[in-house]
C-alpha positions in Angstrom: 7.7 15.0 -4.9 8.8 11.8 -7.1 6.8 8.5 -5.4 10.4 7.0 -5.1 11.8 9.8 -2.9 9.0 9.9 -0.4 8.6 6.0 -0.4 12.3 5.5 0.7 11.7 7.7 3.6 8.7 5.9 5.1 9.1 3.6 7.9 9.8 0.1 7.4 7.1 -1.3 9.8 3.6 -1.6 8.8 0.7 -2.1 11.3 -2.8 -3.0 11.5 -5.5 -0.9 13.1 -5.7 -2.9 16.2 -2.1 -2.5 16.8 -2.1 1.3 16.3 -5.0 1.7 18.4 -3.1 -0.3 21.3 -0.1 2.1 20.7 -2.5 5.1 20.9 -4.1 3.6 24.1 -0.6 3.2 25.7 0.3 6.8 24.7 -2.7 7.9 26.6 -3.4 5.5 29.5 0.3 4.4 30.4 2.0 7.4 29.6 -0.6 10.0 30.8 -0.7 12.2 27.5 -4.3 13.4 27.0 -6.1 12.6 23.9 -6.6 16.1 23.5 -3.0 16.8 23.2 -2.4 14.0 20.7 -4.9 15.6 18.6 -3.5 18.9 18.9 -0.1 17.4 17.8 -1.7 15.8 15.0 -3.5 19.2 14.0 -0.1 21.0 14.0 1.5 18.4 11.8 -1.5 18.5 9.1 -1.1 22.4 9.1 2.6 22.1 8.7 2.4 19.9 6.0 -0.6 21.8 4.0 1.3 25.1 4.3 4.8 23.7 3.4 3.0 22.1 0.1 0.7 24.7 -0.6 1.7 28.2 0.8 -0.8 30.1 -1.1 -3.8 28.2 1.1 -6.4 30.6 2.5 -9.1 28.2 3.4 -9.6 24.7 4.6 -12.7 22.9 4.1 -12.7 20.0 6.6 -14.9 17.0 6.4 -15.6 15.3 9.9 -17.3 12.1 10.9 -18.0 11.4 14.6 -14.9 9.6 15.9 -11.3 10.6 17.0 -10.5 11.4 13.3 -13.2 14.1 13.6 -11.2 15.5 16.6 -8.2 15.8 14.5 -10.1 17.7 11.9 -11.7 20.1 14.7 -8.3 20.8 16.0 -7.0 21.5 12.5 -9.8 23.9 11.9 -9.1 25.8 15.4 -5.2 26.2 14.6 -5.8 27.2 11.0 -8.2 30.0 12.4 -5.8 31.1 15.0 -3.3 31.5 12.1 -5.6 33.8 10.1 -6.8 31.1 7.6 -10.6 30.6 7.0 -11.8 27.2 8.2 -15.0 25.7 7.4 -16.2 22.4 8.8 -18.9 20.0 7.2 -20.2 17.6 9.7 -21.0 14.6 8.1 -21.1 12.4 11.3 -23.5 13.0 14.1 -21.7 15.3 16.5 -23.8 14.0 19.5 -21.7 10.8 19.1 -18.5 12.6 19.6 -16.2 11.3 22.2 -15.2 13.9 25.3 -11.9 14.8 23.3 -13.3 15.3 20.0 -16.1 17.5 21.5 -13.7 19.6 23.3 -11.9 20.1 20.0 -15.2 21.1 18.4 -15.6 23.3 21.0 -12.2 24.9 20.4 -13.0 25.1 16.6 -16.1 27.1 17.2 -14.6 29.4 19.6 -11.6 30.2 17.3 -14.1 31.2 14.7 -14.3 28.0 12.5 -17.9 27.7 10.6 -19.3 24.3 11.8 -22.4 23.2 9.4 -24.1 19.8 10.0 -24.9 17.9 6.8 -23.7 20.8 4.6 -23.9 18.6 1.7 -27.4 19.4 1.3 -27.2 23.0 2.5 -25.1 23.8 -0.6 -22.1 25.3 1.1 -19.8 22.9 -0.4 -20.0 24.5 -3.9 -19.1 28.0 -2.5 -15.8 29.5 -2.6 -13.9 26.3 -3.4 -11.0 28.0 -5.4 -7.4 27.8 -6.1 -6.2 28.8 -2.4 -8.6 26.1 -0.9 -7.6 22.8 0.5 -10.0 20.2 1.3 -9.2 17.9 4.4 -10.8 14.3 5.0 -11.2 13.8 8.5 -14.1 11.4 8.4 -13.2 7.8 9.3 -9.4 7.4 9.6 -9.0 3.8 10.6 -12.7 3.9 12.0 -14.1 2.3 8.9 -16.3 -0.5 9.3 -18.1 -2.1 6.2 -19.5 -0.2 3.5 -19.8 3.6 3.7 -23.0 5.0 5.0 -25.0 7.1 2.5 -24.1 10.6 3.7 -20.1 9.5 4.0 -20.5 8.0 0.5 -21.9 11.3 -0.9 -19.1 13.3 1.0 -16.4 10.9 -0.5 -17.7 11.1 -4.2 -17.9 15.1 -3.9 -14.1 15.3 -2.8 -13.1 12.8 -5.4 -14.7 15.5 -7.9 -12.5 18.5 -6.7 -9.4 19.6 -8.5 -7.9 21.3 -5.5 -5.6 19.2 -3.1 -7.2 16.7 -0.9 -5.4 15.9 2.5 -6.4 12.7 4.4 -6.2 12.7 8.0 -4.4 9.1 9.0 -6.1 7.3 6.1 -8.3 8.1 3.2 -12.0 7.4 4.3 -13.2 4.4 2.7 -9.9 2.5 2.5 -9.4 -0.6 4.9 -6.4 0.2 7.3 -5.6 -3.5 7.2 -5.6 -4.6 3.8 -5.9 -1.5 1.4 -9.1 -2.9 0.0 -12.2 -0.5 -1.1 -15.4 -1.9 -0.7 -17.4 1.0 -2.2 -15.9 4.3 -2.4 -12.8 5.8 -1.0 -11.2 9.3 -0.9 -8.5 9.8 -3.7 -6.0 11.9 -1.5 -3.4 14.2 -2.7 -1.6 13.6 0.7 -1.9 11.3 3.5 -0.7 12.4 6.8 -0.2 8.9 8.8 -0.4 9.2 12.6 1.7 7.3 15.4 2.5 4.3 13.0 2.1 3.5 9.2 -1.0 1.4 8.5 -0.3 -1.5 6.3 -3.5 -0.9 4.1 -1.6 2.4 2.8 0.9 0.1 0.9 -1.4 -2.7 -0.1 -4.1 -3.4 -2.5 -5.9 -0.3 -3.6 -4.4 1.7 -0.6 -1.6 3.2 -2.9 -4.0 4.3 -5.4 -6.1 6.6 -3.1 -3.3 7.5 -0.4 -1.2 10.0 -2.8 1.9 10.9 -1.1 2.3 9.5 2.5 4.1 11.0 5.4 4.2 9.6 9.0 4.2 11.6 12.0 4.5 9.6 15.3 3.2 12.7 17.3 6.3 12.5 19.8 4.8 9.6 21.9 7.3 8.1 24.1 10.1 5.8 23.0 8.8 3.0 25.3 5.8 2.9 23.4 7.5 3.1 20.2 9.7 0.3 21.1 7.5 -1.7 23.1 6.3 -5.2 22.5 3.5 -4.0 20.1 5.6 -1.9 18.2 8.3 -4.4 18.0 5.7 -6.9 16.4 4.6 -5.2 13.1 2.2 -7.0 11.2 4.6 -6.9 8.0 7.4 -5.3 7.0 8.3 -3.0 3.9 11.4 -3.9 2.2 13.2 -2.5 -1.2 16.4 -2.3 -2.7 17.9 -0.3 0.0 17.3 -3.2 2.6 17.8 -6.0 0.2 21.2 -4.8 -1.6 23.4 -5.9 1.4 22.3 -9.6 0.6 24.2 -9.3 -2.9 27.6 -10.3 -2.0 30.4 -9.2 -4.4 31.2 -12.2 -7.1 34.8 -13.4 -7.0 36.8 -12.0 -10.0 37.2 -15.5 -11.3 33.3 -16.3 -11.0 31.6 -18.2 -14.0 27.9 -19.0 -14.8 28.5 -22.3 -12.8 29.0 -20.2 -9.7 25.8 -18.3 -9.4 23.0 -20.8 -9.7 20.5 -22.3 -12.1 16.8 -21.2 -12.6 14.6 -23.4 -14.7 11.5 -21.6 -16.0 8.6 -23.6 -17.2 5.6 -22.4 -19.2 4.3 -20.7 -22.4 1.7 -22.8 -23.7 0.7 -22.3 -27.4 0.3 -18.5 -27.8 1.4 -17.5 -24.4 5.1 -17.7 -25.0 6.0 -14.0 -23.8 5.5 -14.4 -20.2 7.6 -17.5 -19.6 10.3 -15.6 -21.6 10.0 -12.5 -19.5 10.2 -14.4 -16.3 13.3 -16.1 -17.7 14.8 -12.8 -18.7 14.1 -11.6 -15.1 16.0 -14.5 -13.7 19.1 -13.3 -15.9 18.7 -9.6 -14.6 18.5 -10.9 -10.9 21.9 -12.6 -11.5 21.4 -16.1 -11.9 24.2 -17.7 -13.5 22.5 -20.2 -15.8 18.8 -19.9 -16.9 16.9 -22.5 -18.6 13.4 -22.5 -20.4 11.3 -25.0 -21.2 8.3 -24.0 -23.5 6.3 -25.0 -26.6 8.1 -25.6 -29.7 6.8 -22.7 -31.6 8.3 -20.3 -29.1 12.1 -21.6 -29.3 13.1 -19.5 -32.2 11.6 -16.3 -30.9 13.2 -16.9 -27.5 16.6 -17.5 -28.8 16.5 -14.4 -31.2 15.4 -12.3 -28.2 17.7 -13.5 -25.7 20.3 -16.0 -26.7 22.0 -16.1 -23.3 18.9 -18.3 -22.2 19.0 -22.0 -22.7 15.8 -22.8 -24.4 14.3 -26.2 -25.2 10.9 -27.3 -26.6 8.6 -29.7 -24.8 5.5 -31.0 -26.5 4.8 -34.1 -25.1 5.4 -36.1 -21.8 6.0 -39.5 -23.0 8.0 -41.8 -20.9 11.4 -40.3 -22.3 10.4 -36.7 -22.1 9.5 -37.3 -18.6 12.6 -38.4 -17.5 14.4 -35.6 -19.2 11.9 -33.1 -17.4 12.6 -34.9 -13.9 16.4 -34.7 -14.4 16.2 -31.1 -15.3 13.8 -30.3 -12.3 16.1 -32.0 -9.8 19.3 -30.2 -11.2 18.0 -26.9 -11.1 18.7 -24.6 -8.2 15.2 -23.4 -8.4 12.2 -23.7 -10.6 9.5 -21.4 -11.8 6.4 -22.8 -13.3 3.3 -21.1 -14.5 3.9 -18.0 -16.5 1.7 -18.4 -19.8 1.4 -22.0 -18.8 -2.5 -21.9 -19.8 -5.0 -24.4 -18.7 -4.7 -27.0 -21.2 -4.4 -30.9 -20.8 -0.6 -30.3 -21.5 -0.6 -27.5 -18.8 -2.3 -29.5 -16.3 -0.1 -32.6 -16.9 3.2 -30.9 -17.0 2.4 -29.1 -13.8 1.5 -32.5 -11.9 4.9 -33.9 -13.4 7.0 -30.8 -12.1 5.3 -31.0 -8.5 6.1 -34.6 -8.4 9.8 -34.1 -9.6 10.4 -31.3 -7.3 9.0 -32.8 -4.2 10.8 -31.3 -1.0 14.0 -31.1 -2.8 14.0 -28.4 -5.1 12.8 -24.8 -4.6 9.7 -24.2 -6.4 7.9 -21.0 -7.2 4.4 -21.5 -8.4 2.9 -18.4 -10.3 0.1 -17.4 -12.8 -1.4 -20.1 -14.4 0.1 -22.8 -12.0 -1.9 -21.0 -9.3 -5.1 -21.0 -11.4 -4.8 -24.9 -12.1 
């Protein structure tokens, strides 16, 4: 499925790992849903998504750690065996550290016919029977990541990333920070991530999208009083796109002209860096600004006018008294100012930034970008 299609279907609200743990706690302790029941629901959702996307699947190779993410993996193995599939579990984590629910899930997997082998990386099991009918499942860590991967986990992640068969991440690709999307060392590059209860912020930030593949969210049918409670109503961030923002773009009057729709002033483009400032000015035009001005080095004026004659381009080489007064006037008359694209880090760049900051003060909306931030 195209990224734009599944991305549009995702929830708007994004949560941290701590928030999701609290939602999970509320479902178990406040609403009385056994943890093993949530694991069973997660496993059913996982298997449905696997069989829908890869109906030829005959074998699941499940990597487990020692947390609740492993419990989901064990339950998936049990359910797969019950439906006539082969399920092999490679236990990277210490099974003696499993919680009660995850231990119960492991027992169900064994009784259903799943083969659970500890530290199979060294046993050589992994290289056997991985064919086109195999789907690999990452149930190592989920949101349980803390610091760098331990050696055995790192080896398992590296192995999964060498495979050409589909890899499904349970809740979150192992190695990805659930809050920031950062990858400290290694992380699973999943084909599909099935995210449970609520959408983790890290799946859509930093390196998260590179590792998550397609993302789907399953709320596991937890009660609405949890999904609408104080924690759920206070997401860490909110996803926006054209579908949420388009209502803000009101129709323009039929008699509108450029003076009705704002003036954006773009400042940047030191010698040799004129393209970034021009593209920023073009973006302002595309976004609907009525008037767009560009202040840049004289060497870039002709090229900018040839490419985009609707932009008012002026050269700014020095900042003597007369130039400074003109710059101050332009900044204060603009509806918004953008400074930084291609600005460079020369003495000209630094002085120009200082002058613009002073002129804008608290009066003119100001966007600092690129080299303006570096300076």
